[in-house]
C-alpha positions as CSV (number, residue, x, y, z in Angstrom):
1,M,116.9,-68.0,33.2
2,V,117.9,-65.5,31.0
3,E,116.7,-67.9,28.0
4,R,113.5,-67.8,29.4
5,S,112.9,-64.2,29.8
6,Y,114.1,-64.1,26.1
7,K,111.4,-66.9,25.0
8,R,108.2,-65.2,27.1
9,F,109.6,-61.7,25.3
10,S,109.4,-63.5,21.9
11,Y,106.1,-65.2,23.0
12,Y,104.8,-61.3,23.7
13,L,106.1,-59.9,20.5
14,L,104.2,-62.5,18.3
15,L,101.5,-62.0,20.2
16,L,101.7,-57.8,19.7
17,P,100.2,-57.5,15.9
18,A,97.4,-59.2,17.5
19,L,97.0,-57.4,20.5
20,V,97.3,-54.2,18.4
21,L,94.5,-55.5,16.2
22,Y,92.1,-56.1,18.6
23,L,92.4,-52.7,20.8
24,S,92.0,-51.0,17.4
25,I,89.0,-52.9,16.0
26,I,87.2,-53.8,19.6
27,L,88.5,-52.0,22.4
28,F,88.4,-48.7,20.6
29,P,85.5,-48.3,19.1
30,I,84.0,-49.2,22.6
31,G,85.9,-46.8,24.7
32,M,84.7,-44.2,22.0
33,S,81.4,-45.1,23.1
34,A,81.7,-45.1,26.2
35,V,82.9,-41.0,25.7
36,L,80.1,-40.6,23.5
37,S,77.5,-42.0,25.7
38,L,77.6,-39.1,28.5
39,T,77.7,-36.7,25.9
40,K,74.3,-34.3,24.4
41,W,74.4,-33.8,20.7
42,K,72.1,-31.3,18.2
43,N,72.6,-31.2,14.6
44,F,75.3,-33.1,14.4
45,Q,77.8,-31.6,16.6
46,M,78.6,-32.3,20.4
47,A,75.7,-30.1,22.9
48,G,77.9,-30.9,25.9
49,F,78.5,-33.4,28.8
50,I,75.3,-34.9,30.2
51,G,77.0,-37.3,32.1
52,L,74.5,-40.2,33.0
53,G,71.5,-38.5,31.1
54,N,71.3,-40.6,28.4
55,Y,70.9,-44.0,30.0
56,I,68.6,-42.3,32.6
57,K,66.6,-41.0,29.8
58,I,66.8,-45.0,27.8
59,F,65.6,-46.7,30.5
60,A,62.5,-44.8,30.9
61,D,62.1,-44.5,27.6
62,P,58.5,-47.0,26.8
63,G,59.9,-47.5,23.5
64,F,63.7,-49.2,24.5
65,L,61.8,-51.1,26.8
66,R,59.9,-52.8,24.2
67,A,62.3,-52.5,21.9
68,L,64.3,-54.8,24.8
69,W,60.7,-57.0,25.6
70,N,61.3,-58.2,21.6
71,N,65.0,-59.2,21.8
72,A,63.8,-61.3,25.0
73,Q,61.3,-63.0,22.6
74,I,63.8,-63.8,19.6
75,M,66.3,-65.1,22.2
76,L,63.9,-67.7,23.6
77,I,62.5,-68.7,20.5
78,S,66.3,-68.9,19.4
79,V,67.0,-70.9,22.4
80,L,64.5,-72.9,23.3
81,G,63.1,-73.2,19.6
82,Q,64.9,-73.1,17.0
83,I,67.9,-75.5,18.9
84,P,66.0,-77.8,20.0
85,L,63.9,-78.1,16.7
86,G,67.0,-78.2,15.1
87,V,67.8,-81.5,17.9
88,V,64.9,-83.2,16.6
89,L,65.5,-82.5,13.1
90,A,68.5,-83.9,13.1
91,Y,68.2,-86.8,15.4
92,V,65.4,-87.9,12.6
93,L,68.3,-87.8,9.3
94,F,70.4,-89.3,11.8
95,R,68.6,-92.0,12.4
96,K,67.3,-92.4,8.9
97,F,62.9,-92.5,10.3
98,V,62.6,-91.1,6.7
99,R,63.6,-92.4,2.8
100,G,65.8,-89.5,1.4
101,V,67.7,-88.5,3.6
102,K,69.4,-85.8,1.3
103,F,66.8,-84.6,-0.1
104,Y,65.4,-83.3,3.1
105,E,68.7,-82.7,4.3
106,M,68.9,-79.8,1.7
107,M,65.5,-78.6,1.6
108,I,65.6,-77.9,5.4
109,F,69.2,-76.4,4.9
110,L,68.2,-73.8,1.9
111,P,66.1,-71.0,3.8
112,I,69.4,-70.5,5.7
113,T,70.9,-69.6,2.5
114,I,68.8,-67.3,1.3
115,S,69.0,-63.0,1.7
116,S,67.3,-62.4,4.7
117,V,65.6,-59.1,2.7
118,V,64.5,-62.2,0.0
119,V,62.9,-64.4,3.1
120,A,61.6,-61.1,4.6
121,L,59.8,-59.8,1.2
122,L,58.8,-63.3,0.7
123,W,56.8,-63.6,3.9
124,N,55.5,-60.5,3.8
125,R,53.6,-61.7,0.5
126,I,52.5,-64.6,3.5
127,F,51.5,-62.5,5.8
128,S,50.0,-59.2,4.0
129,P,46.8,-58.3,4.8
130,V,46.1,-59.1,0.9
131,G,48.2,-62.4,0.7
132,V,48.7,-65.6,0.9
133,Y,47.1,-66.8,4.4
134,T,44.1,-64.2,4.5
135,Y,43.5,-65.6,1.0
136,F,43.4,-69.3,2.1
137,M,41.7,-68.0,5.4
138,K,39.1,-66.8,3.3
139,F,38.6,-69.6,1.6
140,M,38.7,-72.2,4.8
141,T,36.0,-70.0,6.5
142,G,34.0,-69.0,3.8
143,N,34.1,-65.1,4.5
144,P,35.3,-62.7,1.6
145,D,35.7,-59.9,4.7
146,Y,38.6,-61.8,6.4
147,I,41.6,-59.3,6.7
148,L,44.5,-60.8,9.1
149,K,45.8,-58.0,11.6
150,I,47.5,-59.6,13.6
151,S,50.2,-56.7,12.8
152,E,48.4,-54.5,14.3
153,N,47.7,-56.0,17.9
154,P,50.6,-54.8,20.1
155,H,50.6,-58.3,22.1
156,F,50.9,-60.3,18.7
157,A,52.6,-58.0,15.9
158,M,56.4,-60.2,16.7
159,V,54.6,-63.5,16.3
160,P,55.0,-63.3,12.1
161,I,59.2,-62.5,13.0
162,L,59.4,-65.1,15.6
163,F,57.8,-67.8,12.8
164,V,60.0,-66.4,10.3
165,L,63.1,-66.8,12.4
166,L,62.5,-70.1,13.4
167,W,62.0,-71.1,9.8
168,M,65.0,-69.6,8.5
169,H,67.3,-70.7,11.3
170,T,66.9,-73.9,12.4
171,S,68.5,-75.3,9.6
172,L,72.2,-74.3,10.3
173,Y,71.9,-76.0,13.5
174,M,70.7,-78.6,12.6
175,V,73.2,-79.3,10.1
176,M,75.8,-78.9,13.3
177,F,73.6,-81.4,15.2
178,L,73.8,-83.8,12.2
179,A,77.9,-83.4,11.6
180,N,78.2,-84.2,15.6
181,M,75.4,-87.0,15.6
182,Q,77.2,-88.5,12.4
183,R,80.7,-88.7,15.0
184,I,78.9,-90.9,17.7
185,P,80.4,-94.4,17.2
186,K,77.7,-96.9,16.2
187,S,78.6,-100.2,18.0
188,S,77.1,-97.3,21.3
189,L,74.5,-97.1,19.2
190,E,74.0,-100.6,17.8
191,A,74.4,-102.0,21.9
192,A,71.9,-99.6,23.0
193,K,69.5,-101.4,20.9
194,L,70.2,-104.6,22.0
195,D,69.9,-103.7,25.5
196,G,65.9,-102.8,24.5
197,A,66.8,-98.8,24.5
198,G,64.1,-96.9,23.3
199,E,64.9,-94.2,20.7
200,S,63.7,-91.4,23.5
201,V,66.7,-93.4,25.4
202,I,69.3,-93.4,23.3
203,L,68.2,-89.7,22.3
204,W,68.4,-88.7,25.9
205,N,71.0,-90.7,27.4
206,I,73.5,-90.9,24.3
207,V,73.1,-88.9,21.7
208,L,72.5,-85.7,23.5
209,P,75.7,-85.7,26.1
210,A,77.6,-86.2,23.1
211,L,76.4,-83.1,21.8
212,S,76.6,-81.0,25.0
213,N,79.3,-78.9,23.7
214,V,77.8,-77.8,20.9
215,I,74.3,-77.2,22.1
216,F,76.2,-74.7,24.8
217,T,78.8,-73.2,21.8
218,S,74.7,-73.2,18.9
219,S,73.3,-71.3,22.8
220,I,76.0,-69.0,22.4
221,F,75.4,-67.9,19.0
222,A,72.1,-67.6,19.2
223,I,72.4,-65.3,22.2
224,S,74.5,-63.5,20.5
225,G,72.5,-63.3,17.2
226,S,69.5,-62.7,19.4
227,L,70.5,-59.5,20.0
228,K,72.1,-57.9,16.8
229,S,68.6,-58.8,14.7
230,F,68.6,-55.9,12.7
231,D,68.0,-57.1,8.2
232,L,64.8,-59.8,8.5
233,V,63.0,-57.6,11.1
234,F,64.2,-54.0,9.0
235,A,63.6,-55.7,6.4
236,M,59.5,-57.1,7.0
237,T,58.5,-54.8,9.2
238,G,61.2,-51.9,10.0
239,G,60.2,-52.1,13.5
240,G,56.7,-51.1,13.1
241,P,53.4,-50.1,13.1
242,V,53.7,-48.2,15.7
243,D,57.1,-49.7,17.0
244,Y,55.6,-52.8,18.0
245,T,58.1,-55.0,16.3
246,N,60.8,-52.5,17.2
247,V,64.4,-54.3,18.2
248,M,67.1,-52.4,19.7
249,S,69.1,-52.6,16.8
250,I,66.7,-50.6,15.0
251,Y,66.1,-48.8,18.4
252,L,70.1,-47.4,17.9
253,Y,69.9,-46.7,14.4
254,K,66.6,-44.4,13.9
255,H,68.3,-42.6,17.2
256,T,71.8,-42.1,15.3
257,F,70.8,-42.1,11.9
258,T,67.3,-40.8,11.4
259,Y,67.4,-38.3,14.6
260,N,71.4,-37.9,14.5
261,N,71.4,-38.0,18.2
262,Y,75.1,-39.8,18.5
263,G,75.3,-39.7,22.3
264,Y,72.1,-41.7,22.7
265,G,72.8,-44.1,19.9
266,S,76.4,-44.6,21.6
267,A,74.2,-45.1,25.1
268,V,72.2,-47.9,23.4
269,S,75.2,-49.4,22.1
270,L,77.1,-50.0,24.8
271,I,73.5,-51.4,26.8
272,I,73.5,-53.8,23.9
273,V,77.6,-54.8,24.2
274,F,76.9,-55.3,28.1
275,L,74.2,-57.9,27.5
276,S,75.7,-59.8,25.2
277,I,78.4,-60.0,27.6
278,G,76.0,-60.7,30.6
279,L,73.7,-63.4,28.9
280,I,76.8,-65.0,27.2
281,A,78.7,-64.9,31.0
282,L,75.3,-66.8,32.3
283,G,75.6,-69.0,29.8
284,R,79.0,-70.5,30.3
285,G,78.0,-69.9,34.0
286,L,74.7,-72.4,33.7
287,Y,76.9,-74.6,31.6
288,G,80.1,-75.2,33.7
289,R,77.3,-76.3,36.6
290,F,75.7,-79.2,34.3
291,Q,79.2,-80.4,33.3
292,K,79.8,-81.0,36.8
293,K,76.5,-82.7,37.7
294,F,77.1,-84.8,35.3
295,D,80.5,-85.5,35.4
């Protein structure tokens, strides 16, 4: 009994450094943000305690609701665009439907290796009103006055950003899926072909079940990444024009470091944290049901 208690104490003692590190770099900042979110700041100084006033202002602010909707669009293009496209590209390369597989692997993977700022500058040159796309459309339509004004439309201003995110991050998921496809026994694929199974049947009944765990992991990455989108959006548009392309991280940045409202910014940061936790928990729940259904 004493020996068992000593072993348990030893385990806790070994875990203590990791626990202290976790508390200091994760839970402590969240706790501080929770306290600050209940305060009002003015001229770099705390102006008083206002309770839930910051949260009420946030959800009543159309700017925050637009940023939330833009993050939702990024999440949708990440989960429903990048991951399915990554699976398709990985399957095409895995089954060697094209020649020069290694070349295509390298070219498809290239975008994720480039800095987000460089990518933003590159695509800004393309989507600019005086950029490559505008000149191409002038040539194709024969209209010398054609100007791309998609960024001025509040309903479509996010389209260039969503397209670039799809182009940039699909390659990462493709590599993950391709690496896991290569672990599938070739005998299973050959047996399916001998039984007359088509490629769609092989993909749906053999490949996708084998990828279920990595697809779930990729979905978690996509969800968490969509909520913290900052660098590419900030470099491409800065959240403009007129906050049409604002996302929650830029909204947080502006209110904290531009307007110096640290209490308001802390409230926004907590909302982002709990949204992330809630969406990840929802994803785990759906994945658990999916596993039970097909076990």
